[in-house]
C-alpha positions as CSV (number, residue, x, y, z in Angstrom):
1,X,16.9,-14.3,-3.0
2,X,18.4,-11.3,-1.3
3,X,16.3,-8.2,-0.9
4,X,19.4,-6.0,-1.5
5,X,18.5,-3.0,-3.7
6,X,14.9,-2.7,-2.7
7,X,13.8,-0.3,0.1
8,X,10.6,-0.1,2.1
9,X,8.1,2.6,1.1
10,X,5.1,4.1,2.9
11,X,1.6,3.0,2.6
12,X,0.4,6.3,1.3
13,X,-2.1,7.4,-1.4
14,X,0.3,10.1,-2.8
15,X,3.2,7.7,-3.0
16,X,1.3,5.0,-4.8
17,X,-0.4,7.4,-7.2
18,X,2.9,9.0,-8.2
19,X,4.6,5.6,-8.4
20,X,2.2,4.2,-11.0
21,X,2.2,7.5,-12.9
22,X,6.0,7.3,-13.1
23,X,5.6,3.7,-14.5
24,X,3.4,5.2,-17.2
25,X,-0.1,4.0,-16.0
26,X,-3.0,6.3,-17.1
27,X,-6.1,7.1,-15.2
28,X,-5.3,5.4,-11.9
29,X,-5.3,6.9,-8.5
30,X,-5.0,5.6,-4.9
31,X,-7.1,7.0,-2.0
32,X,-6.6,6.5,1.7
33,X,-9.5,4.7,3.4
34,X,-10.2,5.6,7.1
35,X,-13.2,3.3,7.3
36,X,-14.2,0.2,5.5
37,X,-17.9,0.2,4.5
38,X,-19.8,0.1,1.3
39,X,-20.9,3.8,1.6
40,X,-17.3,5.0,1.8
41,X,-16.2,2.7,-1.1
42,X,-19.2,3.8,-3.2
43,X,-18.2,7.4,-2.8
44,X,-14.9,6.6,-4.6
45,X,-16.4,4.6,-7.4
46,X,-15.2,3.2,-9.7
47,X,-13.2,1.0,-7.3
48,X,-10.7,-1.2,-9.2
49,X,-9.2,-2.9,-6.2
50,X,-8.0,-2.5,-2.6
51,X,-4.5,-2.6,-1.0
52,X,-4.5,-4.0,2.5
53,X,-1.5,-3.4,4.8
54,X,-1.1,-5.5,7.9
55,X,1.6,-6.7,10.3
56,X,2.8,-10.1,9.4
57,X,2.3,-12.1,12.6
58,X,2.5,-15.5,14.3
59,X,-1.0,-16.2,12.9
60,X,0.2,-15.7,9.3
61,X,3.2,-18.0,9.9
62,X,0.9,-20.7,11.3
63,X,-1.3,-20.7,8.3
64,X,1.7,-20.5,5.9
65,X,3.2,-23.6,7.6
66,X,0.0,-25.4,6.7
67,X,-0.1,-23.9,3.2
68,X,-3.5,-22.5,3.9
69,X,-5.0,-19.0,3.6
70,X,-6.3,-17.4,6.8
71,X,-9.7,-16.8,5.1
72,X,-11.0,-17.9,1.7
73,X,-9.7,-20.8,-0.4
74,X,-7.0,-21.2,-2.9
75,X,-7.7,-21.2,-6.7
76,X,-5.1,-23.5,-8.3
77,X,-6.8,-23.1,-11.6
78,X,-6.4,-19.3,-11.6
79,X,-4.6,-19.2,-15.0
80,X,-7.7,-20.7,-16.7
81,X,-9.7,-18.0,-15.0
82,X,-7.5,-15.3,-16.6
83,X,-6.1,-14.1,-13.3
84,X,-2.6,-12.6,-13.3
85,X,-0.6,-13.5,-10.2
86,X,3.0,-13.1,-9.3
87,X,4.8,-14.5,-6.2
88,X,6.8,-12.1,-4.0
89,X,10.5,-13.1,-4.1
90,X,12.0,-10.0,-2.5
91,X,10.9,-8.9,1.0
92,X,10.9,-5.1,0.6
93,X,9.2,-5.2,-2.8
94,X,5.8,-6.2,-1.4
95,X,4.2,-2.7,-1.9
96,X,4.9,-2.5,-5.6
97,X,4.3,-6.2,-6.0
98,X,0.7,-5.8,-4.6
99,X,0.1,-2.8,-6.9
100,X,1.3,-4.7,-10.0
101,X,-0.8,-7.7,-9.1
102,X,-3.8,-5.5,-9.2
103,X,-2.9,-3.4,-12.2
104,X,-2.1,-6.4,-14.4
105,X,-5.6,-7.7,-13.8
106,X,-7.3,-4.5,-15.0
107,X,-6.7,-4.7,-18.7
108,X,-10.4,-5.1,-19.4
109,X,-11.3,-2.1,-17.3
110,X,-10.1,0.6,-19.7
111,X,-6.8,1.1,-17.7
112,X,-3.8,2.0,-19.8
113,X,-0.7,0.4,-18.5
114,X,1.6,2.4,-20.8
115,X,4.4,1.1,-23.0
116,X,6.8,-0.1,-20.2
117,X,4.3,-2.0,-18.1
118,X,2.3,-3.1,-21.2
119,X,5.5,-4.6,-22.7
120,X,6.4,-6.2,-19.4
121,X,2.9,-7.7,-19.0
122,X,3.2,-9.2,-22.5
123,X,6.8,-10.5,-21.9
124,X,5.9,-12.5,-18.7
125,X,2.7,-13.9,-20.3
126,X,2.9,-17.7,-19.8
127,X,5.5,-17.5,-17.0
128,X,4.6,-19.3,-13.7
129,X,4.0,-17.1,-10.7
130,X,7.5,-17.5,-9.2
131,X,9.2,-16.6,-12.4
132,X,7.0,-13.5,-12.8
133,X,8.0,-12.5,-9.3
134,X,11.7,-12.9,-10.1
135,X,11.3,-10.9,-13.3
136,X,9.6,-8.0,-11.4
137,X,12.4,-8.1,-8.7
138,X,15.0,-7.9,-11.4
139,X,13.5,-5.0,-13.3
140,X,15.8,-2.0,-13.0
141,X,13.0,0.3,-14.0
142,X,10.5,-0.9,-11.5
143,X,13.1,-1.1,-8.7
144,X,14.5,2.4,-9.3
145,X,11.0,4.0,-9.4
146,X,10.0,2.1,-6.2
147,X,13.2,3.2,-4.4
148,X,12.6,6.8,-5.4
149,X,9.9,7.0,-2.8
150,X,12.0,5.6,0.1
151,X,13.5,7.9,2.8
152,X,17.2,7.8,3.4
153,X,18.2,7.1,7.0
154,X,21.2,8.6,8.8
155,X,21.1,6.1,11.6
156,X,20.9,2.3,11.6
157,X,19.5,0.6,14.7
158,X,22.2,-1.8,15.5
159,X,20.2,-3.2,18.5
160,X,17.1,-4.1,16.5
161,X,18.1,-7.8,16.5
162,X,18.5,-7.8,20.2
163,X,14.9,-6.5,20.6
164,X,13.2,-9.0,18.3
165,X,12.2,-11.4,21.0
166,X,10.6,-8.7,23.1
167,X,7.6,-8.7,20.8
168,X,5.6,-11.8,21.6
169,X,3.7,-11.4,18.3
170,X,6.9,-11.9,16.3
171,X,8.1,-14.9,18.4
172,X,11.6,-13.8,17.6
173,X,11.5,-15.2,14.1
174,X,11.1,-12.0,12.1
175,X,11.3,-8.3,12.4
176,X,7.5,-7.8,12.7
177,X,7.4,-6.5,9.2
178,X,4.3,-5.2,7.5
179,X,2.9,-6.8,4.4
180,X,0.8,-5.6,1.4
181,X,-1.9,-7.7,-0.4
182,X,-4.4,-6.8,-3.0
183,X,-8.1,-7.5,-3.5
184,X,-9.8,-7.4,-6.9
185,X,-13.0,-8.4,-8.7
186,X,-12.4,-10.7,-11.7
187,X,-15.0,-12.7,-13.7
188,X,-17.6,-12.7,-11.0
189,X,-15.1,-13.6,-8.2
190,X,-13.5,-11.6,-5.4
191,X,-9.8,-12.5,-5.2
192,X,-7.1,-11.8,-2.7
193,X,-3.7,-11.5,-4.3
194,X,-0.9,-12.2,-1.7
195,X,2.5,-12.7,-3.2
196,X,3.6,-14.9,-0.3
197,X,0.9,-17.4,-1.1
198,X,1.0,-20.3,-3.6
199,X,-2.2,-19.2,-5.4
200,X,-4.7,-16.4,-5.5
201,X,-7.3,-16.7,-2.8
202,X,-11.1,-16.9,-3.6
203,X,-13.4,-15.1,-1.2
204,X,-16.7,-14.9,-3.1
205,X,-17.6,-16.7,-6.4
206,X,-21.1,-15.2,-6.7
207,X,-20.2,-11.5,-7.1
208,X,-21.8,-10.7,-10.4
209,X,-21.0,-7.0,-10.7
210,X,-18.5,-4.3,-9.5
211,X,-21.4,-2.8,-7.4
212,X,-21.6,-6.1,-5.5
213,X,-17.9,-6.1,-5.2
214,X,-18.1,-2.8,-3.3
215,X,-20.9,-4.1,-1.1
216,X,-19.3,-7.4,-0.2
217,X,-15.6,-6.4,0.1
218,X,-16.0,-4.6,3.6
219,X,-17.2,-7.9,5.2
220,X,-14.2,-9.8,3.8
221,X,-11.7,-7.2,5.1
222,X,-13.5,-7.0,8.5
223,X,-13.4,-10.8,8.8
224,X,-9.7,-10.8,8.1
225,X,-9.0,-8.0,10.6
226,X,-11.0,-9.8,13.3
227,X,-8.6,-12.8,13.1
228,X,-5.9,-10.6,14.6
229,X,-7.7,-9.9,17.8
230,X,-6.6,-6.6,19.4
231,X,-4.1,-5.6,16.7
232,X,-4.9,-2.1,15.3
233,X,-2.1,-1.6,12.9
234,X,-3.8,-1.8,9.5
235,X,-3.9,0.5,6.4
236,X,-6.3,0.5,3.4
237,X,-5.9,2.1,0.0
238,X,-8.6,2.1,-2.6
239,X,-7.5,1.8,-6.3
240,X,-9.7,4.2,-8.3
241,X,-9.8,6.2,-11.4
242,X,-8.1,9.6,-11.5
243,X,-10.4,11.9,-9.6
244,X,-8.9,15.1,-11.0
245,X,-9.6,14.0,-14.5
246,X,-13.1,12.9,-13.5
247,X,-13.8,16.3,-12.0
248,X,-12.5,18.1,-15.1
249,X,-14.6,16.0,-17.4
250,X,-17.7,16.8,-15.3
251,X,-16.9,20.5,-15.2
252,X,-17.1,20.5,-11.4
253,X,-14.7,23.4,-10.6
254,X,-15.1,23.1,-6.9
255,X,-14.0,19.5,-7.0
256,X,-11.2,20.3,-9.4
257,X,-9.9,22.8,-6.9
258,X,-10.1,20.2,-4.1
259,X,-8.3,17.6,-6.2
260,X,-5.6,20.1,-7.2
261,X,-5.0,20.9,-3.5
262,X,-4.8,17.2,-2.6
263,X,-2.2,16.6,-5.3
264,X,-0.2,19.6,-4.2
265,X,0.0,18.1,-0.7
266,X,1.0,14.8,-2.2
267,X,3.7,16.4,-4.2
268,X,5.1,18.3,-1.2
269,X,5.0,15.2,1.0
270,X,6.7,13.1,-1.6
271,X,9.5,15.6,-2.0
272,X,10.1,15.6,1.8
273,X,10.4,11.8,1.7
274,X,13.5,12.1,-0.4
275,X,15.4,13.8,2.3
276,X,16.6,12.8,5.7
277,X,16.3,15.6,8.2
278,X,17.3,13.6,11.2
279,X,20.7,15.2,11.8
280,X,19.2,18.7,11.4
281,X,16.4,18.0,13.8
282,X,18.8,16.6,16.4
283,X,21.0,19.6,16.3
284,X,18.1,22.0,16.5
285,X,16.7,20.2,19.6
286,X,20.1,20.3,21.2
287,X,20.4,24.0,20.7
288,X,16.9,24.8,21.9
289,X,16.9,22.5,24.9
290,X,20.2,23.5,26.4
291,X,18.9,27.0,27.2
292,X,15.6,25.8,28.9
293,X,14.8,24.2,32.2
294,X,12.4,21.3,32.4
295,X,9.2,23.4,32.8
296,X,10.2,25.7,29.9
297,X,11.0,22.7,27.8
298,X,7.6,21.1,28.5
299,X,5.8,24.4,27.7
300,X,7.7,24.6,24.5
301,X,6.7,21.0,23.5
302,X,3.0,21.7,24.3
303,X,3.0,24.8,22.2
304,X,4.4,22.7,19.3
305,X,1.7,20.0,19.8
306,X,-1.0,22.6,19.8
307,X,0.3,24.2,16.6
308,X,0.5,20.8,14.9
309,X,-3.1,19.9,15.8
310,X,-4.2,23.3,14.4
311,X,-2.3,22.7,11.2
312,X,-4.0,19.2,10.8
313,X,-7.4,20.7,11.5
314,X,-6.8,23.5,8.9
315,X,-5.7,20.9,6.3
316,X,-8.8,18.8,6.9
317,X,-11.1,21.8,6.5
318,X,-9.4,22.7,3.2
């Protein structure tokens, strides 16, 4: 099936949080993870799941050709274990696909899906995983909300196909795309939900509680990352409750202020994603650079770098 009509979106906590809120989901938030350990995860409790982004590589293709998971084992009886699972039938939909695979398994966790997703979940009940994936891909509502977070591009790299074979990792057979998968705890088992796989993947069948899930998940992720050798391009997002609501319920005004600031940054960044400033930036650079020699230009760039680093430091302190 063609991926026409679906755009790529960023692996970003603000993007994913606003996306599910637009879909009508209540009390769900995503938080960026910069380290994967039980202490970090516990600080964000309750943890409903984890989104893992990685570069789809030769290793993934090798295991896919053998119809085997890289780590863990398949659960062909997942339906009898009440696990919701949808295959990915459209390439650029993998971010939203991973999110929905997690959300549709949280119905016993007090998560409100809202009318649209609740009705959708009920409608696809009994469908096989491929049919559910097709139904997601053909949902105008889900697709339009997904695409509202993609950035328009002024330029298309017409040489990208010529460069595919330059990356040994891609072996010239794909564009080195990134892929999203989800991890959840369900009925005492830690599952990986990868829409490109035939079944959900079992990683631990003796995980009795959510607390154990938080303790054991880092080792599972680290084991997966280790399979990719020197590759460093990974991203992790924790699926949690709404931290602003939590702070308000606890009456923690300092935390409320911090959460409001975080959401204001998310809102600003998401608005910027809806615009393509490439043309403007190119013209500005042309006008500035034509009046400077090489030394002046390098000094100008260094000043910009210093200001950017200062802005990042100020943002972290806030």
